[in-house]
C-alpha positions as CSV (number, residue, x, y, z in Angstrom):
1,M,6.8,-30.2,10.7
2,K,7.7,-28.1,7.6
3,D,5.4,-25.1,7.3
4,F,3.9,-24.1,3.5
5,R,2.9,-20.8,4.0
6,M,5.4,-19.3,1.9
7,G,4.8,-21.9,-1.1
8,H,1.5,-20.2,-0.6
9,W,2.6,-16.5,-0.8
10,A,4.4,-17.5,-4.2
11,A,1.0,-19.1,-5.6
12,A,-0.9,-16.3,-4.5
13,G,1.5,-13.8,-6.2
14,L,0.8,-15.7,-9.5
15,G,-3.0,-16.2,-8.9
16,L,-3.1,-12.4,-8.7
17,L,-1.1,-11.7,-11.8
18,T,-3.6,-13.8,-13.5
19,V,-6.6,-11.7,-12.0
20,A,-5.4,-8.5,-12.7
21,T,-6.0,-9.1,-17.0
22,G,-8.1,-7.0,-18.4
23,L,-12.2,-8.0,-18.3
24,A,-14.5,-6.9,-20.6
25,L,-17.9,-5.3,-19.8
26,G,-20.5,-8.1,-18.4
27,C,-24.0,-9.2,-17.0
28,G,-25.5,-8.1,-13.5
29,S,-26.4,-10.8,-11.0
30,D,-29.9,-10.7,-12.7
31,G,-28.6,-11.5,-16.1
32,T,-29.0,-7.7,-17.6
33,T,-26.2,-5.5,-18.8
34,Q,-24.5,-3.2,-16.8
35,D,-21.8,-1.2,-16.1
36,F,-19.3,-2.8,-13.1
37,P,-17.1,-0.3,-10.9
38,Q,-14.3,1.1,-12.9
39,D,-10.9,0.3,-12.2
40,E,-9.2,3.7,-11.2
41,Q,-5.8,2.7,-12.6
42,S,-6.8,1.3,-16.2
43,Q,-10.4,1.9,-16.8
44,V,-11.4,-1.1,-17.5
45,P,-14.3,-2.3,-16.2
46,V,-15.4,-5.9,-14.1
47,G,-17.1,-7.6,-16.4
48,A,-18.5,-10.8,-18.5
49,E,-15.0,-12.5,-18.1
50,D,-15.4,-12.4,-14.2
51,R,-18.7,-14.1,-14.0
52,E,-17.1,-17.7,-13.4
53,R,-15.0,-16.4,-10.9
54,I,-18.0,-14.5,-8.9
55,E,-19.8,-17.8,-8.6
56,M,-16.9,-19.9,-7.5
57,G,-16.1,-16.9,-5.0
58,L,-19.6,-17.0,-3.5
59,M,-19.7,-20.8,-3.2
60,H,-16.3,-21.3,-2.2
61,S,-17.0,-18.8,1.2
62,P,-16.1,-20.6,4.2
63,V,-18.7,-18.5,6.1
64,P,-21.8,-16.9,5.1
65,V,-21.8,-13.7,3.7
66,N,-24.3,-10.8,4.1
67,L,-25.3,-8.7,1.2
68,T,-27.4,-6.1,2.4
69,G,-26.4,-2.8,0.7
70,L,-23.6,-4.8,-1.1
71,D,-22.7,-5.3,-4.7
72,R,-23.3,-9.6,-5.0
73,D,-20.7,-9.2,-7.9
74,L,-17.8,-7.4,-6.2
75,V,-18.7,-9.6,-2.9
76,G,-18.3,-12.9,-5.0
77,L,-15.3,-11.7,-6.8
78,G,-13.4,-10.5,-3.5
79,S,-14.4,-13.9,-1.9
80,Y,-12.8,-15.4,-5.0
81,I,-9.5,-13.5,-4.8
82,V,-9.2,-13.9,-1.0
83,N,-10.2,-17.6,-1.0
84,S,-9.0,-19.1,-4.2
85,Q,-5.6,-17.0,-4.8
86,A,-4.4,-15.0,-2.2
87,A,-4.5,-17.8,0.9
88,C,-5.6,-14.6,3.1
89,N,-6.7,-17.5,5.5
90,D,-3.2,-19.0,5.6
91,C,-2.0,-15.9,8.2
92,H,-5.3,-14.3,9.0
93,T,-7.1,-17.3,10.5
94,N,-5.5,-18.5,13.9
95,P,-5.5,-21.5,13.4
96,P,-5.8,-21.5,9.2
97,F,-8.1,-25.1,9.7
98,A,-10.6,-26.3,11.8
99,P,-9.6,-29.4,13.8
100,G,-9.2,-32.7,11.6
101,G,-9.2,-30.4,8.4
102,N,-5.8,-29.6,7.8
103,P,-5.1,-30.6,4.2
104,F,-1.2,-30.9,5.1
105,L,-1.7,-33.3,7.4
106,G,-3.8,-35.6,4.6
107,E,-7.1,-34.4,6.0
108,P,-10.1,-33.4,3.7
109,T,-9.6,-29.1,3.8
110,Q,-12.0,-27.4,6.6
111,V,-10.9,-23.6,7.3
112,N,-11.3,-22.4,10.7
113,A,-14.7,-21.0,9.8
114,T,-15.1,-19.4,14.1
115,N,-12.2,-17.7,13.6
116,F,-12.0,-16.8,10.0
117,L,-9.7,-13.9,9.1
118,A,-10.0,-12.6,12.8
119,G,-6.0,-12.7,12.7
120,G,-3.6,-13.5,15.2
121,V,-1.1,-15.5,14.1
122,S,2.1,-14.7,15.3
123,F,5.4,-14.2,13.2
124,P,9.1,-13.5,14.3
125,P,9.8,-11.0,15.1
126,G,6.9,-9.8,17.0
127,V,4.9,-9.3,14.1
128,V,1.2,-10.5,14.6
129,S,-1.5,-10.7,11.8
130,R,-4.4,-8.2,12.2
131,N,-8.0,-9.1,12.1
132,L,-9.6,-7.9,8.9
133,T,-13.2,-8.8,9.8
134,P,-15.8,-6.1,10.4
135,N,-15.7,-3.8,13.3
136,A,-18.9,-2.3,14.9
137,Q,-19.0,0.2,12.3
138,G,-18.6,-2.3,9.4
139,L,-15.2,-1.5,8.3
140,P,-13.0,-4.3,7.6
141,A,-9.9,-4.2,9.9
142,G,-11.2,-0.8,11.3
143,L,-10.1,0.6,7.7
144,T,-12.3,3.0,5.5
145,Y,-11.9,1.8,1.9
146,E,-9.2,4.5,0.9
147,E,-7.2,3.5,4.0
148,F,-7.1,0.1,2.8
149,L,-6.3,1.0,-0.7
150,A,-3.4,3.0,0.4
151,L,-2.1,0.2,2.8
152,M,-2.2,-2.3,0.0
153,R,-0.8,-0.1,-2.6
154,T,2.1,1.2,-0.1
155,G,2.2,-1.4,2.6
156,R,2.0,1.5,5.0
157,E,-0.3,1.9,8.0
158,P,-2.5,4.9,8.8
159,S,0.2,5.4,11.6
160,G,2.8,5.1,8.8
161,A,5.0,2.4,10.2
162,I,5.2,-0.6,7.1
163,L,4.0,-3.9,7.3
164,Q,6.1,-6.5,7.7
165,V,5.6,-9.9,6.9
166,M,2.7,-9.5,4.5
167,P,3.5,-9.6,0.5
168,W,1.8,-6.3,-0.2
169,P,4.2,-5.3,-2.7
170,I,2.8,-8.3,-4.8
171,Y,-0.9,-7.7,-3.6
172,G,-0.5,-3.7,-4.7
173,M,0.4,-4.4,-8.3
174,M,-4.0,-5.6,-8.5
175,R,-6.3,-3.6,-10.0
176,D,-8.4,-0.9,-8.0
177,A,-11.4,-3.4,-8.8
178,D,-10.0,-6.2,-7.7
179,L,-8.8,-4.7,-4.3
180,R,-12.4,-2.9,-4.1
181,A,-13.9,-6.5,-4.4
182,I,-11.4,-8.0,-1.4
183,Y,-12.9,-5.0,0.7
184,E,-16.3,-5.7,0.0
185,Y,-16.1,-9.4,0.8
186,L,-14.2,-8.3,3.8
187,R,-17.2,-6.0,4.5
188,A,-19.8,-8.9,4.1
189,I,-18.3,-11.7,6.3
190,P,-19.3,-12.1,9.9
191,P,-17.3,-10.5,12.8
192,A,-14.9,-12.8,14.7
193,Q,-12.2,-13.0,17.1
194,P,-8.5,-14.4,17.1
195,G,-7.9,-18.0,18.1
196,T,-5.3,-19.3,19.6
197,T,-2.3,-21.4,18.5
198,P,0.3,-23.3,20.3
199,A,3.5,-22.0,18.8
200,P,4.5,-18.8,16.5
201,V,5.1,-19.8,12.9
202,P,8.9,-20.7,12.3
């Protein structure tokens, strides 16, 4: 059967360019006006025009999020980007869909919540997607935010190796505020272990 992941990547690129537009000052989760995290590149705050994305992101997360000590709005925006635009599940959840929940087989969509974003998908030649869920120290993929930001901007692992398969040149064009939101969402999801799939992605 034809694999649709490349189509997802193309759609993700268009979605990420859409969310990278400048946004205005907005309201906090309690309805009061507040300053939102600044984008270090453009100094444009995340704000009111993101409100719908934030709420949709919190609603569409396939796993519960732990907001303790985290910014609700950043987590919600991160969930929107991860789950509604960037198609992270396709390559970082193995298998991406729960049994009976594969939309490409005409089934009602149900993401594999048990192994959500825990990696383990094989791509030739010898590339395996990494586990993005928090480690024992609460760091997504074991990365600090500074390491995560550098990886997304440059495509280079802390070891210096260049990421293969992942479309980091597209993701790297996002605002710092969006990348921070993704990181905060990854901090909020439950740790998980990779599942198994019968064959590598063709």
